[in-house]
C-alpha positions in Angstrom: -3.2 -11.4 46.3 0.1 -11.2 48.7 3.7 -11.2 48.3 6.3 -13.5 48.4 6.6 -12.6 52.3 3.1 -12.8 53.3 2.4 -9.1 52.8 -0.5 -7.6 50.7 1.4 -5.4 49.0 4.8 -5.7 46.6 8.0 -4.6 47.7 9.3 -3.6 44.9 8.8 -1.3 42.3 10.4 2.4 41.1 8.8 5.5 39.3 10.8 7.1 36.7 11.4 9.6 33.9 9.5 9.5 30.9 6.4 7.8 32.3 5.5 9.6 35.5 5.1 12.9 34.2 6.1 15.9 36.0 3.9 19.0 35.6 5.3 22.8 35.4 3.8 25.8 37.1 3.4 28.0 33.5 0.7 28.3 31.2 -2.3 26.8 31.6 -1.9 27.0 35.4 -3.2 30.3 36.6 -1.3 32.3 39.3 -1.9 31.8 43.1 -4.9 33.2 44.2 -6.0 33.9 47.8 -9.5 32.5 47.2 -9.2 29.5 49.2 -10.9 27.5 46.4 -9.3 28.7 43.4 -5.9 28.0 45.4 -7.5 24.0 45.6 -7.6 23.5 41.7 -4.5 25.4 40.8 -2.8 23.6 43.2 -4.3 20.2 41.5 -4.0 21.4 38.1 -0.2 21.8 39.0 0.2 18.2 39.9 2.0 15.4 37.7 0.5 15.3 35.0 0.7 12.6 31.9 -0.9 11.8 28.8 -4.3 13.0 29.5 -5.6 11.9 26.0 -7.7 8.8 27.3 -9.6 11.5 29.8 -9.7 14.1 26.8 -11.7 11.3 25.0 -14.3 10.7 27.7 -14.7 14.5 28.4 -15.3 15.3 24.7 -18.4 12.4 24.5 -19.5 13.1 28.5 -20.2 17.0 26.5 -21.3 15.8 23.7 -23.8 12.7 24.6 -26.5 15.1 25.4 -26.2 16.5 21.5 -28.8 15.9 19.1 -30.0 12.8 18.2 -28.1 12.9 14.2 -25.2 13.5 16.2 -25.9 10.7 19.1 -26.0 8.0 16.5 -22.9 9.2 14.6 -21.1 9.4 18.0 -22.3 6.0 18.8 -20.6 4.5 15.7 -17.6 5.8 16.5 -17.4 4.1 19.8 -18.3 1.1 18.0 -15.4 1.4 15.5 -13.0 1.4 18.9 -10.7 -1.6 18.9 -11.5 -4.4 20.9 -8.7 -7.2 22.4 -9.3 -9.5 24.9 -7.1 -8.6 27.4 -7.2 -11.2 30.5 -7.8 -14.5 28.9 -5.1 -16.4 30.0 -5.0 -15.2 33.6 -7.2 -17.6 36.5 -9.7 -15.0 38.1 -9.1 -16.1 41.7 -5.4 -15.7 41.3 -6.4 -11.8 40.7 -7.0 -9.1 43.3 -10.6 -8.8 44.5 -12.8 -6.1 43.1 -13.6 -3.6 45.8 -17.0 -3.2 47.7 -17.3 0.4 45.9 -18.5 2.0 42.9 -15.1 3.2 41.9 -13.8 2.2 38.5 -9.8 2.0 37.8 -9.1 1.8 33.8 -5.5 0.8 33.6 -4.1 2.9 30.6 -1.2 2.2 28.3 0.8 4.9 26.0 2.2 2.7 23.2 4.8 2.9 20.2 3.5 0.8 17.2 6.6 -1.1 15.8 6.0 -3.1 12.7 2.6 -0.9 11.2 0.4 -3.6 12.8 -1.6 -2.4 15.7 -2.1 -3.8 19.3 -5.1 -5.5 18.0 -3.4 -7.2 15.2 -0.6 -8.8 17.3 -2.8 -9.7 19.6 -4.8 -11.8 17.3 -1.9 -12.5 15.3 0.4 -13.8 18.7 2.1 -11.6 20.9 5.6 -11.0 19.7 8.4 -9.5 22.1 9.8 -6.3 21.7 7.4 -5.1 18.9 5.6 -2.7 21.2 6.9 -0.4 23.8 4.6 1.2 26.3 6.4 3.9 28.0 3.4 5.5 29.5 1.8 3.9 32.0 -0.9 4.8 34.1 -4.2 4.4 36.1 -7.5 6.4 35.8 -9.3 6.2 38.8 -12.7 7.1 39.0 -14.6 7.6 42.3 -17.7 5.9 43.1 -19.8 9.5 43.4 -18.4 9.9 39.9 -17.4 13.7 41.3 -13.9 13.5 40.8 -10.9 11.6 39.0 -7.6 10.6 39.4 -5.0 9.9 37.1 -2.1 7.9 38.3 1.5 7.3 36.4 3.6 4.8 36.8 7.3 5.8 35.3 8.2 3.5 32.7 11.8 2.9 34.4 10.5 1.7 37.4 12.5 -1.8 38.3 9.6 -4.0 39.5 8.9 -7.7 39.7 7.3 -8.6 35.9 4.7 -11.5 35.2 3.7 -13.4 31.9 0.3 -13.3 29.9 -0.8 -16.3 32.5 0.0 -14.6 35.7 3.3 -16.4 36.1 6.8 -14.3 37.7 9.3 -13.6 35.2 11.6 -11.5 36.4 12.6 -7.9 38.1 13.1 -5.9 35.4 11.7 -2.2 34.2 7.8 -2.2 34.4 7.6 -0.9 30.0 9.1 -4.5 29.5 5.7 -6.2 30.4 3.9 -4.8 27.6 6.5 -5.5 25.1 7.4 -9.0 26.2 4.1 -10.3 27.2 1.0 -7.8 25.7 -1.7 -6.3 27.0 -2.0 -9.6 29.0 1.1 -9.5 31.2 0.3 -5.8 31.1 -2.2 -5.7 33.6 -1.0 -8.9 35.9 2.2 -6.8 36.5 0.5 -3.8 37.3 -2.2 -5.8 39.4 0.6 -7.5 41.7 2.3 -3.9 41.9 -0.7 -2.5 43.0 -3.0 -5.0 44.4 -5.6 -3.3 42.6 -8.2 -5.0 40.2 -8.6 -3.5 36.9 -11.4 -3.0 35.7 -10.8 -2.0 32.2 -7.7 -1.8 29.7 -7.3 1.0 27.3 -3.9 1.7 24.6 -3.4 5.1 22.9 -0.9 4.8 19.9 1.3 7.4 19.9 0.8 8.4 16.4 -2.2 9.5 18.2 -0.1 13.1 19.0 0.3 13.6 15.4 -3.5 12.4 14.2 -5.0 14.6 16.9 -3.3 17.8 16.6 -3.6 17.5 12.6 -7.4 17.3 13.3 -7.4 20.6 15.7 -5.9 22.5 13.0 -2.3 22.4 15.3 -1.6 23.3 19.6 -0.1 25.7 20.7 2.7 25.8 23.4 5.3 28.3 25.1 8.8 27.0 24.7 11.1 28.9 27.1 14.6 28.5 26.1 15.9 28.1 22.3 17.6 24.5 22.1 18.9 22.1 19.3 17.9 18.1 19.8 20.4 16.5 17.9 18.6 13.5 17.9 15.6 14.4 16.0 17.9 17.6 14.0 15.7 20.3 15.0 16.0 23.2 16.8 13.4 24.2 19.1 13.1 28.2 19.6 12.3 30.2 22.4 8.4 31.7 22.6 5.0 30.5 22.1 4.6 28.1 18.7 2.0 26.0 17.3 2.4 22.0 16.3 0.6 20.1 14.1 1.4 16.7 12.9 5.3 15.4 12.9 6.1 18.6 14.9 4.3 17.8 17.2 5.0 14.0 17.6 9.1 15.6 17.3 8.4 17.9 20.5 6.7 15.1 22.8 9.4 13.1 21.9 12.4 15.2 22.6 15.0 13.9 25.1 18.4 15.0 24.7 20.2 18.1 24.6 17.8 19.5 26.6 18.9 23.0 28.2 18.0 21.8 32.1 19.6 18.6 31.6 16.8 17.0 32.7 16.6 14.6 30.2 13.6 12.0 31.1 11.7 14.4 33.2 12.3 17.1 30.5 10.5 14.9 27.9 7.4 14.5 30.9 7.1 17.8 31.3 6.9 18.8 27.4 4.5 15.3 26.9 2.3 16.6 29.9 2.5 20.1 28.8 1.4 19.1 25.4 -1.1 16.8 26.3 -3.0 19.2 28.7 -3.3 22.1 26.2 -4.1 19.4 23.4 -7.1 18.8 25.8 -7.8 21.9 26.3 -8.1 22.7 22.4 -10.5 20.0 22.1 -12.6 20.5 24.4 -12.5 24.3 23.7 -15.4 26.1 21.9 -13.6 26.4 18.6 -13.8 22.7 18.7 -16.8 21.8 19.8 -18.5 24.2 17.8 -17.2 23.1 14.5 -18.8 20.0 13.3 -15.9 19.3 10.6 -12.9 19.7 13.3 -15.1 17.8 15.6 -15.9 15.0 13.5 -11.7 14.6 12.7 -10.9 15.1 16.2 -13.3 12.2 17.3 -12.2 10.2 14.6 -8.4 10.3 15.2 -8.9 9.4 19.1 -10.7 6.3 17.7 -8.2 5.5 15.3 -5.5 5.3 17.4 -7.7 3.7 20.9 -8.1 0.2 21.9 -9.6 -1.4 24.9 -10.5 -4.4 26.3 -13.5 -6.2 24.7 -16.0 -6.3 28.0 -15.8 -2.9 27.7 -18.5 -2.7 25.6 -20.0 0.5 23.7 -23.6 0.6 26.2 -20.6 0.8 29.1 -18.6 3.8 27.6 -21.8 5.1 27.3 -23.1 4.9 30.5 -19.8 6.1 32.1 -19.5 8.7 30.3 -23.5 9.8 31.3 -21.9 9.7 35.0 -19.3 11.9 34.6 -21.4 14.5 32.8 -20.8 17.1 35.5 -16.9 16.7 35.9 -14.6 19.3 34.3 -11.1 20.2 34.2 -10.6 21.4 38.0 -12.4 17.6 39.3 -9.1 16.1 37.8 -5.7 15.2 39.4 -2.7 13.8 38.1 -0.5 11.8 40.0 3.3 10.1 39.6 3.5 6.8 41.8 6.5 8.1 44.5 9.9 7.8 43.7 12.7 6.6 46.6 15.9 6.9 44.6 17.4 5.9 41.6 18.8 2.8 41.0 21.2 0.3 38.6 19.9 -2.9 38.7 18.9 -3.0 35.0 20.4 0.0 33.3 19.2 3.2 35.2 16.2 2.7 37.0 14.5 4.4 40.0 13.3 2.6 43.1 9.8 3.3 44.3 9.0 4.2 47.7 7.0 1.4 48.6 5.6 2.6 52.1 4.0 5.9 50.4 3.2 3.9 46.9 1.4 0.8 49.6 -0.3 4.0 50.7 -1.4 5.8 47.8 -2.8 2.3 46.4 -4.9 1.8 50.0 -5.9 5.0 49.0 -7.2 4.1 45.4 -8.9 0.8 47.2 -10.6 2.8 49.7 -11.4 5.3 47.1 -10.3 8.0 49.7 -7.2 9.7 47.5 -8.0 13.8 48.6 -7.5 11.4 52.0 -3.9 10.3 50.1 -3.1 14.0 49.3 -4.0 15.5 52.1 -1.0 13.2 54.2 1.7 13.4 51.5 1.1 17.0 49.7 0.1 17.7 46.4 2.9 19.7 45.4 5.7 17.1 45.2 7.3 16.5 41.5 6.9 19.5 39.8 9.3 20.9 37.3 9.2 24.3 36.2 9.5 24.7 32.4 7.9 24.7 28.7 4.3 25.3 29.3 0.7 24.4 27.2 -1.2 27.6 25.7 -4.3 26.6 25.6 
């Protein structure tokens, strides 16, 4: 795949708030250590984080895969209940990027808002209607060929890029979240593949309703709010200190965007989402959940209920991936965001990606050498201090 000017990478794009994620330095992140090994783990955990709900699901499956035969049967039936969609049917395979010659896996992730009550699968089957769904969370999960590490790369929703339709045709330049909204999973796939020149192996969409359902199944998720403030948009008062969020409260918290005390706007919202998700995944993987059959069952059902994947991502492949990843733990997960160059005003408020550094990131993913990219560009850019999850 090449650009209009013949280069092998796209010449546009832009990370922004609400999707890219900005980390914090509290709660779930331990203090600096003099031990090099511990310090490296802390640095990696402090990097930009977004929406690790799918990673949480995969990790839970990994930890449970060796359970009793009875539970393995139940787990298999739950995997079978995950909704599947045809995500690449309208694309010419030869026009897509070539698969790299290694065993690394790239999974395209989308956090979606449910519009008219239909699921992603229902809307695909009925015929995609522009504007029904929004995807303000855009990520690529990269799993290394040796299955020793995983990276979650976030592309902010306001990134100003070339948008491609469900047939792989160029339509316009716009904010990247227009791809899913206007052209569905296939247009979303085509847009991301043109942006990165990376072949996506699979697709997964998580409904934002999952924040509500999963937090309820877990019996609440505790976070720390550093300063009292009032969100006029949702008419909610948030009080300084630790608080346990569940159901509608959890959903309202991760949606908070206005009247933030640090005037961080979208970036503040990103930090809150990251911190909440980090705390939520921590609780999903805690002994209090794993050792409680009822809570574990309810949590798995809540995740499956809000998850959609491509139809090629079958039960056997999900199980095989889980088995191959069973050695991975939290410290083996690194969270990254596509680097920003500056803010723009091409389609309202946008973010323009740093072309050179983004190309380096996409190349590192293709070469399965993201650690090399991090060694060159550092692991501490884009940090935002603030609220923290308490796991």
